[in-house]
Each structure stands twice: as C-alpha cells, then as structure tokens.
Legacy VTK file of the C-alpha trace (Angstrom):
# vtk DataFile Version 3.0
C-alpha trace
ASCII
DATASET POLYDATA
POINTS 98 float
-5.970 50.429 49.459
-4.408 47.956 46.345
-0.210 47.776 45.818
0.820 49.200 42.560
3.753 47.771 40.681
6.381 49.632 43.078
4.916 47.400 45.954
3.515 50.166 47.695
0.176 50.690 48.743
-2.066 53.414 45.760
-2.793 56.500 47.693
-6.476 56.678 48.146
-8.505 59.101 45.729
-10.426 61.832 47.558
-13.841 62.761 46.609
-12.706 65.950 44.579
-10.300 64.050 42.186
-13.416 61.807 41.563
-15.214 64.769 40.640
-12.706 66.566 39.000
-12.450 62.576 36.284
-16.101 62.979 35.925
-15.782 66.644 34.924
-12.807 66.157 32.279
-15.868 63.439 31.017
-18.527 65.576 30.858
-16.679 68.224 29.575
-15.650 66.009 26.096
-19.540 65.254 25.655
-20.226 69.279 25.419
-21.341 70.013 29.098
-20.247 72.912 31.200
-19.110 72.002 34.511
-17.906 73.663 37.960
-15.997 72.302 40.772
-17.854 73.742 43.605
-16.132 73.579 47.041
-18.747 75.460 49.020
-17.400 76.103 53.251
-19.176 73.391 55.689
-20.658 71.352 52.855
-19.099 68.442 50.585
-17.965 69.540 47.110
-20.240 69.106 43.993
-19.645 69.467 40.274
-22.218 71.970 39.068
-23.026 70.624 35.340
-24.913 72.663 32.596
-25.751 72.108 29.097
-25.078 74.699 27.315
-27.767 74.622 24.958
-30.397 75.016 27.389
-29.041 76.727 30.145
-32.448 75.620 32.659
-30.952 72.226 32.826
-28.628 71.635 35.214
-27.464 69.387 38.171
-25.257 69.084 41.109
-23.626 65.611 41.402
-21.840 64.350 44.250
-19.477 61.783 44.992
-19.752 59.949 48.088
-18.131 56.697 49.643
-20.299 54.028 51.008
-19.496 50.689 52.129
-19.669 49.312 48.526
-16.978 51.882 47.231
-17.238 55.432 45.796
-19.913 55.965 43.986
-21.384 58.812 41.760
-24.641 60.533 43.240
-27.660 63.133 42.195
-28.598 65.881 44.151
-32.018 64.228 44.506
-29.781 61.358 46.791
-30.047 58.540 44.393
-26.702 56.941 42.444
-25.545 57.791 38.659
-22.633 54.652 38.755
-19.418 53.389 40.863
-17.228 56.031 40.861
-15.015 53.653 38.657
-17.230 53.900 36.044
-16.584 57.579 34.656
-17.585 56.758 31.769
-20.966 55.100 32.819
-21.277 58.271 34.728
-20.577 60.696 32.195
-23.209 58.897 29.731
-26.131 58.767 32.871
-25.389 62.276 33.324
-25.347 63.444 29.305
-28.286 61.665 28.416
-30.598 63.218 31.220
-29.531 66.837 30.726
-30.052 66.459 26.616
-32.417 68.868 24.949
-35.256 66.631 23.601
LINES 1 99
98 0 1 2 3 4 5 6 7 8 9 10 11 12 13 14 15 16 17 18 19 20 21 22 23 24 25 26 27 28 29 30 31 32 33 34 35 36 37 38 39 40 41 42 43 44 45 46 47 48 49 50 51 52 53 54 55 56 57 58 59 60 61 62 63 64 65 66 67 68 69 70 71 72 73 74 75 76 77 78 79 80 81 82 83 84 85 86 87 88 89 90 91 92 93 94 95 96 97
C-alpha cells in the first residue's frame, strides 16, 4: 500500500474493482460487458462485441509478484491492471469485426 494525501495507507483495490474499471472502459468503446461472480471461482468480466455476438471473451484480474494484471481466459497477460486504457484497447482490438 502507498500513502495517500492524508498520510494514511490507501486501501488495496479488489479484483472486482479492477474488472469494473475495465468494464467501464470497454463500454465506452462500444462493447457489452457483464461481471460474472461464479460460486467457488474467480470473478471475471464477460465481454461481447454487440455487432458479432460470437466474438466474446472472459477477462480475469489476477495479482502476481509483479502486481495486478488483466488476463485472457487462455492464461495470457493482456496488460497491467494499472493501465486500463491499454488493456481496453487490446480487448477491443481482439473482439473487433475485421
């Protein structure tokens, strides 16, 4: 944790907060999102291209030794969770209709 302006430790962000932040960015890019909270499993962000409903992906947020990252469902990193714009750009590109 890092100190904020008041000198107290900033609260740690949660996996769900990271996914919600990415979801907001993806909605601005025209994608549809739904936060999925399955019992006994990690939450994920289900993302769909509304113009081609077959183009979907489940995005995860996981913390490792080097910080929080967004991950594809096939266990490949997308971008650091602190770079939401870069993550949203990559997801939008992959789900784009070509």
